[in-house]
C-alpha positions in Angstrom: 49.5 69.9 116.1 49.8 73.3 114.4 47.5 76.1 115.7 44.4 76.3 113.4 42.6 79.4 114.6 43.7 81.6 111.7 43.3 79.1 108.9 41.5 80.0 105.7 39.2 77.2 104.7 40.2 75.0 101.8 37.8 72.8 99.9 39.7 69.9 101.3 41.8 70.0 104.6 45.5 70.5 104.3 47.5 67.3 105.2 49.5 67.7 108.4 52.9 69.1 107.4 56.1 67.1 107.9 57.5 69.8 110.1 55.8 70.7 113.4 56.9 74.2 114.5 58.0 75.1 118.0 55.4 76.0 120.6 53.8 79.4 120.4 55.7 80.6 123.5 59.0 79.9 121.9 58.1 81.7 118.7 56.9 84.8 120.6 60.1 84.9 122.7 62.2 84.7 119.5 60.3 87.5 117.9 60.7 89.7 121.1 64.5 88.9 121.1 64.8 89.9 117.4 63.1 93.3 118.1 65.5 94.0 121.0 68.6 92.8 119.1 67.7 95.0 116.2 67.8 98.1 118.3 71.6 97.5 118.6 72.2 96.0 115.2 70.7 98.9 113.3 73.5 101.1 114.5 76.3 98.8 113.4 77.8 99.5 110.0 78.7 95.8 109.4 75.0 94.9 109.8 73.8 97.7 107.5 76.3 96.7 104.9 75.2 93.1 105.1 71.6 94.2 104.5 72.6 96.2 101.4 74.4 93.2 100.0 71.3 91.1 100.5 69.0 93.6 98.7 66.8 92.8 95.7 66.2 96.4 94.5 62.6 96.2 93.2 60.4 98.1 90.8 57.1 96.4 89.9 54.8 99.4 89.4 52.3 99.3 86.5 53.3 102.8 85.5 57.0 102.1 85.1 58.7 102.8 81.8 61.9 101.7 80.1 63.4 104.9 81.3 62.5 104.1 84.9 64.0 100.6 84.8 67.1 101.7 83.0 67.6 104.5 85.6 67.1 102.0 88.4 69.7 99.7 87.0 72.2 102.5 86.3 71.8 103.7 89.9 72.3 100.2 91.3 75.5 99.9 89.2 77.0 103.2 90.1 76.1 103.4 93.9 78.9 101.2 94.9 81.6 103.2 93.1 80.1 106.7 93.7 79.3 106.3 97.4 81.5 103.3 98.4 78.5 101.3 99.2 78.3 97.4 98.9 76.9 96.0 95.7 73.3 94.8 95.9 72.4 91.2 95.2 69.9 91.8 92.4 67.2 94.0 90.8 63.7 92.7 90.5 61.7 94.0 87.6 58.7 93.0 85.4 59.4 90.4 82.7 59.0 92.8 79.7 61.9 94.9 81.0 64.4 92.0 81.6 66.3 92.7 78.4 66.7 96.3 79.3 68.1 95.3 82.7 70.4 92.7 81.2 71.8 95.3 78.8 72.3 97.9 81.5 73.8 95.5 84.1 76.1 93.7 81.6 79.6 93.0 83.2 78.4 93.5 86.8 77.7 90.9 89.5 74.1 92.2 90.1 71.5 89.5 89.4 68.4 90.1 87.3 65.2 88.8 88.9 61.7 88.9 87.4 58.3 87.7 88.4 56.2 84.9 86.7 53.3 82.7 87.5 50.3 85.0 86.9 51.9 87.7 89.2 50.5 88.7 91.6 47.3 86.6 91.6 49.0 83.2 91.0 46.4 82.1 88.5 48.4 80.1 86.0 49.2 76.6 84.6 52.4 74.6 83.9 52.4 75.5 80.2 52.2 79.2 80.8 54.8 79.1 83.6 57.3 77.2 81.4 56.8 79.7 78.6 57.2 82.7 80.9 60.4 81.4 82.4 61.9 80.3 79.1 61.3 83.8 77.6 62.7 85.5 80.8 65.9 83.4 80.6 66.3 84.2 76.9 66.0 87.9 77.7 68.7 87.6 80.4 67.1 86.9 83.7 69.3 85.1 86.2 66.6 84.6 88.9 62.9 83.7 88.8 60.4 84.8 91.4 57.4 82.5 90.9 53.9 83.2 92.4 52.7 80.3 94.5 49.4 79.2 92.8 47.0 80.3 95.6 43.8 79.8 93.7 44.6 76.1 93.1 45.9 75.7 96.7 42.7 77.0 98.3 40.7 74.8 95.9 42.5 71.9 97.4 44.1 71.0 94.0 47.5 70.0 95.5 48.5 67.9 92.5 48.0 70.9 90.1 50.0 73.1 92.5 52.9 70.7 92.5 52.8 70.4 88.7 53.2 74.1 88.4 56.1 74.3 90.9 57.8 71.3 89.3 57.4 72.8 85.8 59.0 76.0 87.1 61.9 74.1 88.6 62.5 72.3 85.3 62.3 75.4 83.2 64.7 77.3 85.5 67.4 74.7 85.1 70.3 75.8 87.3 69.0 79.4 87.7 67.7 80.5 91.1 64.0 79.8 91.7 62.2 81.8 94.5 58.6 80.8 95.3 56.4 83.7 96.5 54.1 82.1 99.1 52.1 85.2 99.9 52.1 84.4 103.6 49.6 87.2 104.4 47.0 85.5 102.3 47.8 82.0 103.6 47.2 83.3 107.1 47.4 80.2 109.2 50.5 78.5 110.5 49.4 75.2 108.9 48.9 76.8 105.5 52.2 78.6 105.6 54.2 75.5 106.6 52.4 73.2 104.2 52.8 75.6 101.2 56.5 76.0 102.2 56.9 72.2 102.2 55.3 71.9 98.7 57.8 74.5 97.4 60.7 72.7 99.1 59.6 69.3 97.7 59.6 70.9 94.2 63.2 72.2 94.5 62.8 75.8 95.3 66.0 77.7 96.1 64.3 80.4 98.1 61.0 80.9 99.9 59.7 84.4 99.6 57.1 86.0 101.9 55.1 88.3 99.7 54.5 89.8 96.3 54.2 93.2 97.8 50.8 93.5 96.3 48.7 91.9 99.0 47.1 93.8 101.9 49.4 92.0 104.4 53.1 91.7 103.6 55.9 90.2 105.7 55.4 89.6 109.4 57.8 88.4 112.2 55.5 85.5 112.8 55.5 84.3 109.1 59.3 84.8 108.8 59.9 82.9 112.0 57.7 80.0 110.8 59.5 79.9 107.4 63.0 80.1 109.1 62.1 77.2 111.3 60.7 75.2 108.4 63.9 75.8 106.4 66.1 74.9 109.3 64.3 71.7 109.8 64.7 71.0 106.0 68.4 71.7 106.2 68.9 69.4 109.2 66.9 66.6 107.5 68.5 66.9 104.0 71.7 68.8 104.3 70.4 71.4 101.7 70.2 75.0 102.7 67.3 76.8 101.1 67.2 80.6 101.3 64.5 83.1 102.5 63.5 86.3 100.8 61.6 88.8 103.0 59.4 91.2 101.1 56.2 93.1 101.5 56.3 96.4 103.4 60.0 96.3 104.5 60.9 100.0 104.2 63.1 100.9 107.2 66.5 99.7 108.5 64.8 98.9 111.8 62.3 96.5 110.1 65.1 94.9 108.1 67.3 94.4 111.1 64.4 92.7 113.0 63.9 90.2 110.2 67.6 89.6 109.9 68.0 89.1 113.7 65.2 86.5 113.8 66.5 84.5 110.8 70.1 84.5 112.2 68.9 83.2 115.6 66.8 80.4 114.1 69.6 79.4 111.7 72.3 79.8 114.4 74.3 82.1 112.1 76.1 85.3 113.1 76.3 86.5 109.5 73.9 86.2 106.6 74.8 86.4 102.9 72.8 86.9 99.7 73.2 83.2 98.7 70.6 82.4 101.3 69.1 85.7 102.6 67.4 88.4 100.6 65.3 91.5 101.2 62.9 92.6 98.5 62.5 96.4 98.7 62.9 99.7 96.9 62.8 102.6 99.4 64.8 100.5 101.9 67.9 100.8 99.8 68.2 104.6 100.2 67.3 104.4 103.9 70.2 102.0 104.5 72.6 104.1 102.4 71.8 107.2 104.4 72.5 105.4 107.7 75.9 104.3 106.3 76.8 107.6 104.7 75.6 110.5 106.9 76.6 113.0 104.1 73.7 111.7 102.1 71.3 112.9 104.8 72.6 116.5 104.5 72.1 116.9 100.7 69.1 114.5 100.4 70.9 112.5 97.7 69.3 109.2 96.7 72.0 106.8 95.4 69.5 104.0 94.5 66.7 106.3 93.4 68.3 109.4 91.8 65.1 110.6 90.1 63.1 110.4 93.4 60.7 107.9 91.9 57.5 107.3 93.9 56.2 104.0 94.9 57.5 101.0 96.9 56.5 97.7 95.3 57.8 95.8 98.2 
């Protein structure tokens, strides 16, 4: 049975998930190993470059303007050539700026992700979700980050939750669908695993930890639980579903810990953006400065040339 002590009450109890996570002692040991391994990994250029390749460079601030988003996309596009840095996986921006990002990033391999589903509260319905996704795709989005409908989940309305998730999957077609679980709000192991399984049953391509707007973002415990759930799903179905870690990931050390934990659970020496992402903004420049010591001397910000404040993730 999954540990219940941190569970937020639902109007009806959650069913027991299909997957039963490893014992508490094993999860703790894996977290401790990840912290120790990251001490070495954060000094390896190959690991730092891998982390850059897996970045979803994010701006989700209410004060952002077209100028800010265009500047973000231009810097993402030019950083690789100007500083010999790896290309990032994607930018993640609000829906009303998708067309700007699509125009700026035309003829690049950088994906365009946006948020839907009543972001960040998750209060929505299937009709609204379909409309949001269809508009985003028309505007040029290549990836959709969908808020898990927490209000319905905590009301015990699992059928309505599944209807929203399935509507999003249908609307996305063959585009990448990431489901933002908001693990810091789900709190308990049982809630996290059960919500993850609902997203997996609906065809999610990625499970994502956080919107970056909740008080609690990504944690080693939540990432470990999701990594084990995804590994179990892969072993049962043969389908590898990715993980996106977001919510307070600001330093290379933090990113390296999460990477080490996922790679151990998945038995992989290398991770790539097809299945592993980091949602962040300030992290990008921190990684760049580790890779290019010259950047530390002149305080250049290759991914944030105008020194924009705020870190959505």
